[in-house]
N, C-alpha and C positions, 0 to 999 in steps of 0.2 A: 768355587763358582766357575762355571764354564765361560771362557772368554768369547764374547761375540765377535764375529768378523767386522772389520771396519768397512766403511762405504767403498773405499778404494779396492779392498779385497773382493767385495761382492760384485763389482763391475769388471774385475780383472779376468781376462780370458787367456791368460798365460797357460801354456801347456795344452791348449785345446785346438782342435782342427775343425774349421768351418768349411762346409761345402755350400756354395751359393750359385744358383742358376740365374741367368739374365744379368750377370754382373757388369756388363759393359753398357747397359741401358741407361735411360734418363734417371731412374731412381736407383737401379742396381749398383751403379758405379759408386754412389755415395755410401750405400750400405756395405759394399765390399771394403771400402776404405775404413768405415767405422769398425768393422770386425778386426782389420789389421791394426788400427790405432789402439784397439783394446787389447792388443798383444796376442790375438789368435793367429794361427797359421791358416792361410786361406787357400782353398782350392776353387778356382773359377771354372764353372761348367758353361761351355758355349758350343753352339753348333759349328762355329768357325774356329779352327785351331789357331789361326793367326791372330784373330781378335782376342781370343782367350789368353794367349801368351802375352800379348801386348798389355792386357789389363792386369794380369797377375804380376808382370814385371814392374808395373807402375806403382804397386802397393808398397807402403812403407811399414812403420811400426817396428816393434822389437824383433819381429821375424823377417824383416826386410831382406830380400834375396832368397828366402826359402819358398815363398808363395809359388804355387804352380797351377796348372790348368789341365782340364780333360775335355774331350769332345763329347758332347751329350745333346741330344735333341729330346726334350721332355715330352714331345708329342709322339715318340716312337718307343715302344716298350723294350725292344732289343737294344736300342741305343742307351736307354736308361740303365739297363743292367750292365752293359759294357762300361759305360762311363762311371758308374758307381764303383764297380770292381776295380777299375783303373785308379780311381781316386784313393781307394783303400790301399792299393798296392804302392802308390806313390807316397802316401802320407802315413801309412801303417794303421791309421784309424780315422774315424770321423765322429765328432762329438756334437756338432751343431749343423743343422740343415736349414737353409733359407730357400724356400720355394718361391722364386720371384720371376722366373722365366714366363713369358707370355707371348703367344702367337695371336696377333691382333686381327680384328675383323671390322671392316668399315661399313658393313651393310646394316641398316636399321630395320625396324619391323615392316616397313613397306616393301623392301626389296630382298630381304634375306631369303635364301633358299634353304630347304630342309637340310641338305648336306653341309652347308656352311654353318648352320645353327649347331648341328651335331658336332662338327669339327671344333667349334669354339669350346664346347663343353669338354672336349678331350684334354684341354689344359688342366682341368681338375683331375682327370684320370692320371695324367702324368705326375701331378703333385702326390696323389695317393700312392702310386707305385714306388715313387722315390722315397716317400716317407716310410713305407713298409720295409724297404731295403735297409734304411737306417735303423728302424726299430729292431729288426732281426739281427743286424750287425752288433748293436750295443748289448742286446740281451745275451748274445753269445759271448761277448766280452765281460758281461756282468758289470756294465758301466752305465751311468746316467746319460741322458741326452736331452737336447732342446731342439724342437722343430718349430720354425716360424713360417707360416703360409701367408702370402700376400693377398689380402682381400681388397676392398674398396668401400668408400662411403656409399657407392651405388649398390652395395650388397645389403645395405640397411634401409635406404630410402629410394623412392622413385627418382627418375631423372627430372631435370628442370627444362621442359620443352622450349620455353621462351628464350633461354640462353643460346640454343642451337639454331633457332630459326634464322636463316639468312646469314649464318656466321660459320657454317661448316657442317660436316656430317653429324647427324643426330647420334646421341649415345645409343649404341646397339642393344636391343632387347636381350640378345644372347649373352652379352657381357654382364648385364644385370643378373641373369639367372646363374651364370658362372660364379660371380663373386659372392652372391648370397649362398650358393652351394659350398664354396670353399670355407666360409665361416662356419657353416653347419658341420662340415666334414671335420674341421678342427675340433669342434666340441665332441663329436662322436668318437674320434680317435683318442681324444684326451682321456675320456672315461674308461676306455678299453685298455689303454696303455699306461695309466697312472701307476699301477702296481709294478710295472716293468721299469719304473723310474724314467719314463720317457714323457716329457712335457710337450704338449702340442698347443700352440696359440696362433691366433690370426692377427696380423697387423694391417689395418685398413686406412690407407691414405686418401686424401682428397680434399680439395682440388689441387693437383700438382701438374698442371699442363706443361708440355714440353715446348720447345722453341717452334714447333710446327703449328701451334695454335694461332689462330688469326687474332688481330688486335680487337676486332669486334667481339669475338668469343671471350677473350680475357676481360673486356669491359663488362660484358653481361654477367660473367661468373662473379666478378668482384662485387657487383651490385647485390648479389644474393648471399655473399659471405659476411657473417657477423664481423669479421676482422677487416673486411673490405680489401682483401689482398689474397694473392695466391701463395701456396706453400712453396718453399725452396727445398730441393732434394736433401740438403744437409739437415733439415729439420726432422728427418726420420732417423738420423743416426743414433740419437739418444734412446729413442723408443726401441730400436732394433737391438742395441746392446743390452738394454734392460731385459728384454724378453729372452735373449740368448744366454744371459749370464745368471749367476746365483742371486742377483738382485731381485729376480722374480721367481725364486725357488719354490714358493708356495702358490704359484699361479699356473693353472693349466685350463684349457678350454675357454680361454678368454679372447675377446675380440677388442684389441686396443685400437681406438680410432684417433687418428691425427688429421683433423680436417678443418681447423680454424673455426670450429663451432658450427659448421654447416648442418650437421645432423641434430643440432640442438634447437633449431627453429620449431 
């Protein structure tokens, strides 16, 4: 009888290299730490070399001291190609990709310009181009891979207008379109790349407001949450490692939602 892997083995990322964009951000920093704590070697991709180096140097885990960084702007195709190739050069390989980088937009439906709307959707273009680089890289190596794209609860449900009235900028319409599109892109790529042993899943958080959120907005959001509280960045760590590891080896094209029950109303 074939021995089945233990739960510890399923979640263990030893020997794997993970590339994560937006690793110094509100949610990205916790996710980068999660990958390192699960024993992966982590390559931090950032637009700012200094910020990326500081983040990679701060990571611990079994590979502490090895983690590194590359300069990459996921809104620029040439930068994506340069950054990915540099990551492979530094790490020899990439096994896990976490597309978390995000160029924000504060304009809602009343004020957003056409160019701004289109620019926001370019975040998804960057996710696709980077994912394709990884797919081609592992197919050439004849190795499996896991891709995790960051979506949002607002890719599943409409916004909550009352929460934003008088408490800060409204949730942008372009953001809604972007995040819904990312979830669908993950499904699409998953079915095309499944036989290449490349799994593609979406991780959709929400609500996880940063320290920039006003007290009134937090109060309004809590009133609409079944758990009556906001998510903490560390509460994404388990979900991310699950999707990145063999613990989810038979899962692809899935949108894993971590939102305190928000989308269950």
